[in-house]
Backbone as CSV, one residue per row, in Angstrom:
resi,resn,N_x,N_y,N_z,CA_x,CA_y,CA_z,C_x,C_y,C_z
1,UNK,31.869,-29.812,-43.984,30.962,-28.749,-43.123,31.801,-28.398,-41.493
2,UNK,32.107,-27.227,-41.466,32.279,-27.176,-40.210,31.326,-25.713,-39.623
3,UNK,31.116,-26.129,-38.116,30.750,-25.112,-37.602,30.698,-24.662,-35.986
4,UNK,30.980,-23.208,-36.279,31.498,-22.629,-34.865,30.221,-21.810,-34.320
5,UNK,30.276,-22.310,-32.923,29.230,-21.893,-32.369,29.791,-20.754,-30.986
6,UNK,31.517,-21.031,-31.473,32.153,-20.414,-29.790,31.656,-19.025,-29.274
7,UNK,31.617,-17.619,-30.906,31.673,-16.737,-30.641,29.801,-16.248,-30.295
8,UNK,28.702,-17.047,-30.830,27.657,-17.006,-30.254,27.032,-17.562,-28.874
9,UNK,28.084,-18.261,-28.336,27.947,-18.900,-27.044,28.603,-17.432,-25.916
10,UNK,29.770,-17.038,-26.591,30.485,-16.046,-25.615,29.623,-14.611,-25.638
11,UNK,28.569,-14.586,-26.995,28.148,-13.412,-26.855,26.462,-13.798,-26.196
12,UNK,26.438,-14.984,-26.039,24.983,-14.937,-24.836,25.386,-15.268,-23.996
13,UNK,26.380,-15.324,-23.610,27.220,-15.682,-22.106,27.197,-14.091,-21.278
14,UNK,27.806,-13.251,-22.459,27.553,-12.037,-21.961,26.297,-11.186,-21.961
15,UNK,25.376,-11.353,-22.773,23.929,-11.490,-22.803,23.639,-11.180,-21.296
16,UNK,23.713,-12.993,-20.993,22.848,-13.444,-19.735,23.601,-12.245,-18.820
17,UNK,25.050,-12.597,-18.625,25.880,-11.666,-17.232,24.815,-10.194,-17.264
18,UNK,25.077,-9.363,-18.953,24.184,-7.968,-18.361,22.939,-7.655,-17.837
19,UNK,22.172,-9.156,-18.628,20.442,-9.156,-17.833,20.488,-9.430,-16.663
20,UNK,21.671,-10.220,-16.066,21.131,-10.835,-14.574,21.457,-9.014,-13.631
21,UNK,22.171,-8.302,-14.297,22.452,-7.426,-13.839,21.389,-6.214,-13.954
22,UNK,20.613,-6.477,-14.774,19.522,-5.612,-15.295,18.234,-5.894,-14.888
23,UNK,18.099,-7.181,-13.815,16.938,-7.432,-13.791,16.154,-7.138,-12.533
24,UNK,16.982,-6.630,-11.953,16.883,-5.599,-10.646,16.148,-4.951,-10.811
25,UNK,16.901,-3.981,-11.709,16.638,-2.844,-12.383,14.951,-3.052,-12.609
26,UNK,14.948,-3.552,-13.696,13.531,-4.059,-14.400,12.665,-4.264,-13.182
27,UNK,12.713,-5.186,-12.450,12.123,-5.006,-11.376,11.457,-3.995,-10.439
28,UNK,12.303,-3.021,-10.481,12.462,-1.836,-9.578,11.229,-0.665,-10.580
29,UNK,11.279,-0.712,-11.740,10.896,0.305,-12.584,9.452,-0.798,-12.889
30,UNK,9.348,-1.901,-12.720,7.859,-2.460,-13.119,6.983,-2.339,-11.670
31,UNK,7.607,-2.107,-10.432,7.501,-1.932,-9.240,6.950,-0.316,-9.218
32,UNK,7.687,0.203,-9.747,7.069,1.688,-9.308,6.062,2.221,-10.573
33,UNK,5.974,1.621,-11.714,5.053,1.543,-12.663,3.738,1.314,-11.880
34,UNK,3.623,-0.112,-11.129,2.468,-0.540,-10.468,1.783,0.309,-9.508
35,UNK,3.379,0.950,-8.764,2.388,1.673,-7.617,1.772,2.834,-8.015
36,UNK,1.969,3.287,-9.432,1.682,4.822,-9.591,0.506,4.488,-10.524
37,UNK,0.261,3.300,-11.071,-1.304,2.704,-11.354,-2.269,2.469,-10.277
38,UNK,-1.873,2.220,-9.816,-2.534,1.883,-8.377,-3.137,3.071,-7.424
39,UNK,-2.179,4.143,-7.464,-2.622,5.857,-6.754,-3.519,6.195,-8.049
40,UNK,-3.458,5.527,-8.811,-4.429,6.720,-9.709,-5.593,5.978,-9.875
41,UNK,-6.080,4.451,-9.727,-7.308,3.736,-9.041,-7.679,4.468,-8.210
42,UNK,-6.866,4.464,-7.132,-7.558,4.637,-5.386,-7.765,5.937,-5.638
43,UNK,-7.540,7.099,-6.567,-7.399,8.611,-6.564,-9.058,8.878,-6.778
44,UNK,-8.871,7.766,-8.425,-10.347,7.813,-8.920,-11.807,7.288,-8.186
45,UNK,-10.901,6.171,-7.590,-12.493,5.324,-6.697,-12.836,6.857,-5.289
46,UNK,-11.810,6.898,-5.020,-12.529,7.821,-3.592,-13.086,9.344,-4.341
47,UNK,-13.321,9.640,-5.242,-13.984,10.511,-5.768,-15.248,9.821,-6.297
48,UNK,-15.438,8.875,-6.453,-16.469,7.950,-7.137,-17.019,7.448,-5.394
49,UNK,-16.803,6.471,-4.725,-16.897,5.876,-3.566,-17.504,6.737,-2.395
50,UNK,-17.050,8.379,-2.151,-16.898,8.958,-1.021,-17.459,10.434,-1.341
51,UNK,-18.370,10.842,-0.261,-18.930,12.368,-0.768,-18.323,13.274,-0.855
52,UNK,-18.155,13.824,-2.348,-17.009,14.985,-2.540,-15.960,15.150,-1.836
53,UNK,-15.448,14.169,-1.919,-14.041,14.224,-0.774,-12.502,15.611,-1.042
54,UNK,-12.623,16.374,-0.210,-11.474,17.398,-0.760,-10.417,17.254,-1.557
55,UNK,-9.976,18.232,-1.919,-8.397,17.932,-2.473,-7.580,17.396,-1.553
56,UNK,-7.576,18.092,-0.702,-6.226,17.660,-0.505,-6.195,16.091,0.578
57,UNK,-7.098,15.390,1.055,-7.573,13.884,1.061,-7.251,13.395,-0.147
58,UNK,-7.772,13.695,-1.829,-7.416,12.804,-2.448,-5.699,12.908,-2.468
59,UNK,-5.574,14.102,-2.359,-3.575,13.663,-2.403,-3.430,13.584,-1.698
60,UNK,-3.595,13.261,-0.577,-3.166,12.442,0.595,-2.920,11.165,0.092
61,UNK,-2.926,10.216,-1.016,-2.409,8.935,-1.870,-1.163,9.462,-2.083
62,UNK,-0.388,8.506,-1.626,0.854,8.988,-1.943,1.516,7.133,-2.443
63,UNK,3.071,7.867,-3.092,3.584,6.746,-3.318,5.245,6.671,-2.773
64,UNK,5.603,5.447,-2.214,6.878,5.405,-1.771,7.510,4.522,-2.981
65,UNK,8.345,5.057,-3.377,9.015,4.293,-4.655,10.260,3.644,-4.596
66,UNK,10.506,2.455,-5.138,11.265,1.239,-5.079,12.457,2.105,-6.126
67,UNK,14.004,0.924,-5.142,14.891,1.312,-6.229,15.660,0.183,-6.558
68,UNK,16.732,-0.079,-7.382,17.341,-1.564,-7.523,17.803,-2.107,-5.905
69,UNK,18.416,-1.430,-5.258,18.647,-1.555,-3.570,18.119,-2.013,-2.988
70,UNK,16.391,-1.471,-3.164,15.383,-1.741,-2.271,14.323,-2.102,-2.750
71,UNK,14.255,-2.870,-3.130,13.269,-3.696,-3.999,11.313,-3.458,-3.385
72,UNK,11.176,-2.563,-2.972,10.311,-2.530,-2.358,9.256,-0.884,-2.723
73,UNK,8.047,-1.128,-3.556,7.066,0.076,-3.298,6.129,-0.162,-2.739
74,UNK,5.551,0.664,-2.516,4.148,1.165,-1.646,3.566,2.429,-1.685
75,UNK,2.121,1.847,-1.811,0.788,3.063,-1.743,0.555,3.521,-0.456
76,UNK,0.518,4.401,-0.106,0.391,4.826,1.225,-0.727,5.767,1.811
77,UNK,-1.778,6.310,2.379,-2.836,7.146,2.825,-1.541,8.263,3.736
78,UNK,-1.214,9.613,3.180,-0.402,10.376,4.679,-0.867,10.392,6.168
79,UNK,-0.480,10.077,7.181,-0.646,10.179,8.958,-2.148,11.036,8.785
80,UNK,-1.793,12.326,8.370,-2.800,13.041,8.685,-4.378,12.661,8.036
81,UNK,-4.206,12.785,7.180,-5.074,11.917,6.259,-6.018,10.719,6.801
82,UNK,-5.021,9.779,7.281,-5.561,8.713,7.570,-6.217,8.251,8.734
83,UNK,-6.021,9.526,9.707,-6.886,9.572,11.103,-7.858,9.912,11.327
84,UNK,-8.359,10.080,10.073,-10.420,9.946,9.633,-10.951,9.088,8.777
85,UNK,-9.715,8.972,7.277,-10.154,8.417,6.401,-9.906,7.008,6.509
86,UNK,-9.331,6.522,7.645,-9.246,4.813,7.872,-10.411,4.417,7.882
87,UNK,-11.215,5.278,8.734,-12.980,4.740,8.792,-13.810,4.517,8.149
88,UNK,-13.630,4.776,6.881,-14.380,4.878,5.402,-13.494,3.793,4.572
89,UNK,-12.146,3.153,5.276,-11.466,2.130,4.776,-12.093,0.727,5.466
90,UNK,-11.901,0.877,6.875,-12.299,-0.481,7.345,-13.562,-0.095,8.231
91,UNK,-14.053,1.050,8.192,-15.285,1.181,9.660,-15.138,1.187,10.843
92,UNK,-15.359,1.073,11.670,-15.681,0.985,13.151,-16.364,2.481,14.022
93,UNK,-15.699,2.436,15.109,-16.411,3.481,15.805,-15.338,4.364,16.282
94,UNK,-15.335,6.302,15.899,-14.150,6.896,16.062,-15.066,7.486,17.071
95,UNK,-14.070,7.621,18.453,-14.626,8.257,19.441,-14.647,9.818,19.318
96,UNK,-15.456,11.149,19.796,-15.073,12.233,19.690,-13.934,12.965,19.769
97,UNK,-13.846,14.130,18.899,-12.543,14.651,18.693,-12.548,15.531,20.476
98,UNK,-13.367,16.215,20.635,-13.380,16.672,22.126,-14.410,15.826,23.125
99,UNK,-14.924,16.191,23.850,-16.248,14.993,24.891,-17.370,14.564,23.953
100,UNK,-17.787,15.320,23.149,-18.901,14.957,22.152,-18.585,15.215,20.420
101,UNK,-18.901,14.575,19.675,-18.942,15.089,18.191,-19.867,15.841,17.401
102,UNK,-19.986,17.206,16.774,-20.755,17.633,16.575,-21.512,17.105,15.245
103,UNK,-22.475,16.806,15.140,-22.882,16.241,13.460,-24.044,16.977,13.103
104,UNK,-23.712,17.818,11.720,-24.587,18.408,11.736,-26.049,18.071,10.990
105,UNK,-27.395,18.333,11.271,-28.636,17.981,11.154,-28.886,19.038,9.838
106,UNK,-29.698,19.843,10.498,-30.547,20.961,9.594,-29.769,22.144,9.560
107,UNK,-28.557,22.357,8.560,-27.897,23.453,8.437,-27.205,23.586,7.581
108,UNK,-26.991,24.453,6.747,-26.277,24.646,5.827,-24.800,24.290,5.505
109,UNK,-24.366,23.190,4.825,-23.255,22.950,4.647,-22.162,22.886,3.539
110,UNK,-21.233,23.201,3.272,-19.952,23.356,2.533,-19.937,22.464,1.456
111,UNK,-19.148,22.890,0.408,-19.443,21.834,-0.705,-19.052,20.278,-0.652
112,UNK,-18.023,20.153,0.311,-17.417,18.691,1.399,-18.227,18.182,2.395
113,UNK,-19.446,18.521,2.466,-20.468,17.728,3.295,-19.910,18.225,4.896
114,UNK,-19.020,19.193,5.453,-19.047,19.797,6.503,-19.045,21.025,6.929
115,UNK,-19.273,21.264,8.464,-19.876,22.650,8.755,-18.832,23.957,8.129
116,UNK,-19.361,24.713,7.546,-18.184,25.867,6.887,-17.749,26.698,8.225
117,UNK,-16.513,26.872,8.060,-15.728,27.608,8.915,-15.562,26.892,10.406
118,UNK,-15.856,25.363,10.740,-15.932,24.971,11.793,-14.673,25.126,12.858
119,UNK,-13.578,24.861,11.889,-12.297,25.573,12.956,-12.057,26.772,13.280
120,UNK,-13.142,27.922,12.502,-12.826,29.065,13.014,-14.060,29.522,14.199
121,UNK,-14.348,28.603,14.944,-15.389,28.856,16.004,-16.743,28.619,15.165
122,UNK,-17.128,28.128,14.299,-18.702,28.454,13.663,-19.331,27.940,14.614
123,UNK,-19.367,27.220,15.305,-20.406,26.584,16.526,-20.347,27.543,17.362
124,UNK,-19.543,28.267,17.614,-19.435,29.323,18.608,-20.555,30.684,18.194
125,UNK,-20.468,30.815,16.983,-20.969,32.252,16.111,-22.610,31.575,15.936
126,UNK,-22.950,30.116,16.072,-24.532,30.068,15.722,-24.973,30.020,16.964
127,UNK,-24.453,29.997,18.151,-24.944,29.750,19.805,-25.011,31.177,20.068
128,UNK,-24.280,32.026,19.484,-24.673,33.514,19.446,-25.543,34.442,18.920
129,UNK,-26.270,33.499,18.057,-27.757,33.994,17.452,-28.728,34.010,18.484
130,UNK,-29.770,35.098,18.750,-30.603,35.209,19.919,-31.595,33.653,19.449
131,UNK,-31.674,33.290,18.564,-32.928,32.596,18.623,-32.537,30.978,18.267
132,UNK,-31.201,30.775,18.639,-30.155,29.192,18.935,-29.825,28.906,20.565
133,UNK,-29.814,27.810,20.731,-29.514,27.491,22.461,-28.791,26.078,22.242
134,UNK,-28.059,25.184,23.395,-26.967,24.337,23.345,-28.133,23.472,24.571
135,UNK,-28.746,22.425,24.590,-29.396,21.764,25.377,-29.911,20.400,24.880
136,UNK,-30.319,20.093,25.756,-31.194,18.555,25.674,-32.575,18.669,25.532
137,UNK,-33.521,17.863,24.138,-34.817,17.990,24.199,-35.110,16.620,23.886
138,UNK,-35.943,16.302,24.629,-36.463,14.596,24.756,-35.396,13.577,24.140
139,UNK,-33.800,13.839,25.097,-32.917,13.152,25.217,-31.906,13.217,24.136
140,UNK,-32.260,14.345,23.082,-31.536,14.437,22.279,-30.387,16.138,22.507
141,UNK,-29.274,15.552,22.962,-28.393,16.768,23.067,-28.273,17.369,21.713
142,UNK,-27.530,18.340,21.378,-27.120,19.423,20.610,-27.674,21.027,20.568
143,UNK,-27.345,21.323,19.382,-27.948,22.816,19.031,-29.451,23.120,18.482
144,UNK,-29.859,23.967,19.245,-31.213,24.239,18.906,-31.522,25.206,18.238
145,UNK,-32.623,25.165,17.014,-33.319,26.856,16.999,-34.732,26.589,17.199
146,UNK,-35.010,27.917,17.621,-36.561,28.334,17.915,-36.806,28.806,16.221
147,UNK,-38.117,28.868,16.418,-39.144,29.124,15.391,-39.486,30.426,15.303
148,UNK,-39.857,31.334,14.247,-39.882,32.520,14.624,-41.729,32.448,14.228
149,UNK,-42.067,34.269,14.423,-43.620,34.113,15.259,-44.715,33.243,15.436
150,UNK,-45.648,32.843,15.192,-46.264,32.109,15.279,-45.361,29.986,15.601
151,UNK,-44.618,30.206,14.908,-44.201,29.112,15.050,-42.886,28.928,16.026
152,UNK,-42.824,29.724,17.055,-42.014,30.209,17.887,-41.380,29.192,18.799
153,UNK,-42.361,28.284,18.851,-42.268,27.139,20.018,-41.812,25.969,19.355
154,UNK,-41.804,26.214,18.148,-41.147,24.959,17.430,-39.895,24.937,17.459
155,UNK,-39.127,23.776,17.414,-37.621,24.066,17.736,-36.999,23.117,16.781
156,UNK,-36.254,22.938,16.023,-35.260,22.591,14.739,-33.627,21.978,15.425
157,UNK,-33.273,21.251,15.375,-32.055,20.183,15.894,-31.440,21.110,14.633
158,UNK,-30.022,21.319,14.921,-29.353,21.937,14.033,-28.384,21.167,13.850
159,UNK,-27.382,20.771,15.241,-25.946,19.902,15.303,-26.648,19.186,16.533
160,UNK,-26.163,17.734,16.270,-26.206,16.529,17.373,-25.183,16.857,17.894
161,UNK,-24.879,16.414,19.190,-23.694,16.238,19.758,-24.003,14.156,20.358
162,UNK,-22.936,13.810,19.530,-22.852,12.410,19.512,-21.453,11.992,20.272
163,UNK,-21.967,10.838,21.046,-20.297,10.089,21.725,-19.679,9.161,20.881
164,UNK,-20.241,9.108,19.920,-19.183,8.574,18.872,-20.003,8.357,17.636
165,UNK,-19.042,8.066,16.573,-19.531,8.316,15.389,-19.097,6.746,14.545
166,UNK,-19.936,5.867,13.936,-19.990,4.393,13.839,-19.842,4.371,12.263
167,UNK,-19.169,4.232,11.286,-18.817,4.455,10.174,-19.185,2.748,9.753
168,UNK,-19.258,2.111,8.171,-19.455,1.142,7.544,-18.484,1.584,6.474
169,UNK,-17.468,0.550,6.146,-16.501,0.416,5.058,-17.143,1.230,4.084
170,UNK,-16.865,1.972,3.086,-17.265,3.111,1.700,-16.201,2.687,0.848
171,UNK,-14.775,3.400,1.487,-13.691,3.357,0.350,-12.970,2.046,0.502
172,UNK,-13.128,1.182,-0.896,-12.335,-0.139,-0.704,-10.969,0.141,-1.163
173,UNK,-10.217,0.447,-0.380,-8.626,0.853,-0.684,-7.924,-0.375,-1.181
174,UNK,-8.026,-1.299,-0.092,-7.250,-2.862,-0.385,-7.533,-3.321,-1.186
175,UNK,-9.011,-3.280,-1.572,-9.487,-4.265,-2.953,-9.188,-4.086,-4.186
176,UNK,-9.238,-2.331,-4.396,-9.133,-2.133,-5.407,-6.812,-1.937,-5.415
177,UNK,-6.122,-1.613,-4.769,-4.912,-2.035,-4.576,-4.671,-3.368,-5.104
178,UNK,-5.371,-4.689,-4.692,-4.808,-5.925,-4.946,-5.159,-5.945,-6.412
179,UNK,-6.416,-5.964,-6.739,-6.773,-6.290,-8.280,-6.011,-5.087,-9.103
180,UNK,-5.432,-3.897,-8.747,-4.878,-3.466,-9.628,-3.369,-3.988,-9.747
181,UNK,-3.019,-4.356,-9.068,-1.705,-4.608,-8.720,-1.690,-6.441,-9.494
182,UNK,-3.260,-6.999,-9.352,-2.713,-8.599,-9.963,-3.029,-8.351,-11.941
183,UNK,-3.427,-7.360,-11.902,-3.308,-6.770,-13.190,-2.863,-6.228,-14.154
184,UNK,-1.789,-5.047,-13.394,-0.889,-4.580,-13.927,0.493,-5.036,-14.100
185,UNK,0.814,-5.644,-12.862,2.251,-6.068,-12.452,2.488,-6.805,-14.040
186,UNK,1.759,-7.708,-14.420,2.748,-8.685,-15.438,3.008,-7.580,-16.804
187,UNK,2.119,-7.239,-17.228,2.011,-6.255,-17.952,3.426,-5.015,-17.813
188,UNK,3.478,-4.326,-16.486,4.676,-3.644,-16.136,6.423,-4.411,-16.436
189,UNK,6.043,-5.582,-15.500,7.202,-6.382,-15.454,7.911,-6.911,-17.098
190,UNK,7.002,-7.218,-17.812,6.957,-7.917,-19.001,7.952,-6.416,-19.744
191,UNK,7.253,-5.318,-19.863,7.622,-4.201,-20.350,9.088,-3.938,-20.094
192,UNK,9.028,-3.620,-18.804,10.612,-3.839,-18.075,11.408,-4.474,-18.691
193,UNK,11.024,-5.320,-18.676,12.221,-6.803,-19.029,12.524,-6.513,-20.385
194,UNK,11.569,-6.287,-21.289,11.537,-6.237,-22.782,12.521,-5.144,-22.899
195,UNK,12.504,-3.801,-22.596,13.293,-2.619,-22.439,14.553,-2.979,-21.554
196,UNK,14.937,-3.805,-20.473,16.292,-4.246,-20.365,17.192,-5.074,-21.285
197,UNK,16.237,-6.258,-22.189,17.078,-6.707,-23.102,17.676,-6.088,-24.254
198,UNK,16.730,-5.223,-24.591,17.096,-3.995,-25.385,18.384,-3.068,-25.167
199,UNK,18.567,-2.752,-23.777,19.422,-1.938,-23.541,20.768,-2.902,-23.700
200,UNK,21.179,-4.069,-22.930,21.843,-4.766,-22.615,22.309,-5.321,-23.973
201,UNK,21.742,-5.158,-25.195,22.237,-5.557,-26.488,23.482,-4.958,-26.724
């Protein structure tokens, strides 16, 4: 009995050669799939861990995609969003945007927890009312409102002027990214390799 394996060896060699070319592509596909998985997890976590974030803030989590020439994918936060959201990620002290930071106390806020119309001069409109004034009472600087009728002598702090705002980490961006990458990468890479094998045959 004579057994010839020459044809099988040549076929395997061709397959391995084709696979070698497919591996960077498979790795790139797996990286992009994993980055997309991380992005979805981060957006869900932002809704869960932050108090009603704005849609634009959630959409600020983006993906930089990989290709077979540049095997690198990343999940990042747009710079304009990162200017303020980074304090929710790593904590720290945020300096005021002007001389002081206006922190609301006893006033209606919009659904995102911010002073409504602030960019349109909401604070100036508040101060234009006859029962409000800006001043320092018992060491607390801010916008105050006088009571009405018999309670006219009572004062309510509407907005406090703070020299700084201190944050503790609330949005665990890096933890979510690391855990998701560890759990999703093996599955995504295995799936991409299997697809590459089918394509190479």
